[in-house]
C-alpha positions in Angstrom: 14.0 -36.7 65.0 10.9 -38.8 64.3 10.5 -37.0 61.0 14.0 -38.0 59.9 13.4 -41.6 60.9 10.2 -41.7 58.9 12.0 -40.1 55.9 14.7 -42.7 56.1 12.2 -45.5 56.3 10.2 -44.2 53.4 13.3 -43.8 51.3 14.3 -47.3 52.2 10.9 -48.7 51.3 11.0 -46.9 47.9 14.5 -48.3 47.3 13.4 -51.8 48.2 10.4 -51.5 45.8 12.7 -50.3 43.1 15.1 -53.2 43.7 12.2 -55.7 43.6 11.1 -54.3 40.2 14.6 -54.4 38.8 15.2 -57.9 40.0 11.9 -59.0 38.4 13.1 -57.7 35.0 15.6 -60.0 33.3 16.1 -57.8 30.2 19.1 -55.6 30.0 18.3 -52.5 27.9 22.0 -52.2 26.9 22.5 -55.8 25.8 25.0 -56.5 28.5 25.2 -59.7 30.5 23.8 -59.0 34.0 26.5 -59.2 36.7 24.1 -59.3 39.7 21.1 -57.5 41.2 22.8 -54.1 41.1 23.5 -54.2 37.4 19.8 -54.2 36.6 18.9 -51.0 38.4 17.7 -48.0 36.4 19.2 -44.6 36.9 16.1 -43.7 38.9 16.6 -46.8 41.1 20.2 -45.8 41.7 19.2 -42.3 42.6 16.6 -43.6 45.1 19.1 -45.8 46.8 21.6 -42.9 47.0 18.9 -40.7 48.6 18.0 -43.5 51.0 21.7 -44.0 52.1 22.0 -40.2 52.7 18.9 -40.2 54.7 20.0 -43.2 56.7 23.4 -41.7 57.5 21.8 -38.4 58.5 19.2 -40.1 60.8 21.8 -42.5 62.2 24.2 -39.7 63.2 21.5 -38.1 65.5 23.1 -34.7 65.1 22.6 -32.1 67.8 21.5 -28.5 66.8 25.1 -27.2 66.4 26.1 -30.3 64.3 23.0 -30.0 62.2 24.3 -26.6 60.9 27.4 -28.4 59.6 25.4 -31.2 57.7 24.4 -29.4 54.4 27.9 -29.2 52.9 28.5 -32.9 53.7 25.1 -33.9 52.2 25.9 -31.8 49.1 29.3 -33.4 48.7 27.8 -36.9 49.0 25.1 -36.1 46.4 27.9 -34.8 44.1 29.8 -38.1 44.5 26.6 -40.1 43.7 25.9 -37.9 40.6 29.5 -38.3 39.5 29.3 -42.1 39.9 26.1 -42.1 37.8 27.6 -40.0 35.1 30.8 -42.1 35.0 28.8 -45.3 34.8 26.9 -44.0 31.8 30.1 -42.8 30.1 31.6 -46.3 30.6 28.6 -47.8 29.0 29.0 -45.5 26.0 32.7 -46.2 25.8 32.0 -49.9 25.9 30.3 -49.6 22.6 33.5 -48.2 21.0 36.1 -50.9 21.0 38.8 -49.5 18.7 40.2 -46.6 20.7 42.3 -48.0 23.5 44.3 -44.8 24.1 41.0 -42.9 24.3 39.7 -45.4 26.8 42.8 -45.0 28.9 42.5 -41.2 28.9 38.8 -41.5 29.9 39.8 -43.8 32.8 42.5 -41.3 33.9 40.0 -38.4 33.7 37.4 -40.4 35.7 40.0 -41.3 38.4 41.0 -37.6 38.6 37.3 -36.5 38.9 36.7 -39.1 41.7 39.8 -37.9 43.5 38.6 -34.3 43.3 35.1 -35.3 44.5 36.6 -37.3 47.4 38.7 -34.3 48.4 35.6 -32.1 48.4 33.8 -34.6 50.6 36.8 -34.8 53.0 36.9 -31.0 53.2 33.2 -30.7 53.7 33.0 -33.4 56.3 36.0 -32.3 58.4 34.2 -29.6 60.5 31.3 -31.9 61.2 33.4 -35.0 61.9 35.5 -33.0 64.4 32.3 -32.4 66.5 31.1 -36.0 66.5 31.3 -38.1 69.7 32.7 -41.7 69.6 29.3 -43.3 69.1 28.5 -41.0 66.2 31.8 -41.7 64.6 31.3 -45.4 64.9 27.8 -45.1 63.3 29.2 -42.9 60.6 31.7 -45.5 59.5 29.1 -48.2 59.5 26.4 -46.2 57.8 28.8 -44.9 55.1 29.9 -48.3 54.0 27.2 -48.8 51.3 28.2 -45.4 49.8 31.7 -46.6 48.9 30.6 -48.0 45.6 31.3 -51.2 43.7 34.7 -52.7 43.8 35.8 -50.8 47.0 36.5 -54.1 48.8 38.9 -55.2 46.1 41.3 -52.4 47.2 40.7 -52.3 50.9 39.6 -55.7 51.9 36.1 -57.2 51.8 35.2 -55.8 55.2 36.6 -52.3 54.9 40.3 -52.9 55.4 41.9 -51.9 58.7 39.4 -52.5 61.4 
């Protein structure tokens, strides 16, 4: 348990250092106007934060030995979601440079939504066996710790504080 806590703290510290470096840099390598502190993060920064969030969720759940066996598929599905988000962000950046293909942009948006839906379904399927074994405290912590993983814009569709609470 102590090892997990130390790993989560180390990942958080690395993420904080990356954020500080990104905040210090005012230059946007893509020529876009910055929209906030998160828009200045490099792909490596984003990956570090994703890893820190996964480590925090894992440590915060305090899984017992039987539950621990059910964690790897959940972790893999979360990583797949983070990778998909990074890839889609880069694709949007590239699409933003091509302004004369509105139908193509709509198709790309539809494809991205489909891919997100499939990744969410995989995460739901992977997490179901583990979630079924969690006690009430673990479920409450899971909801709270998973909030940062929802991605930008989530509150626009589900309320600023996570919707129905």
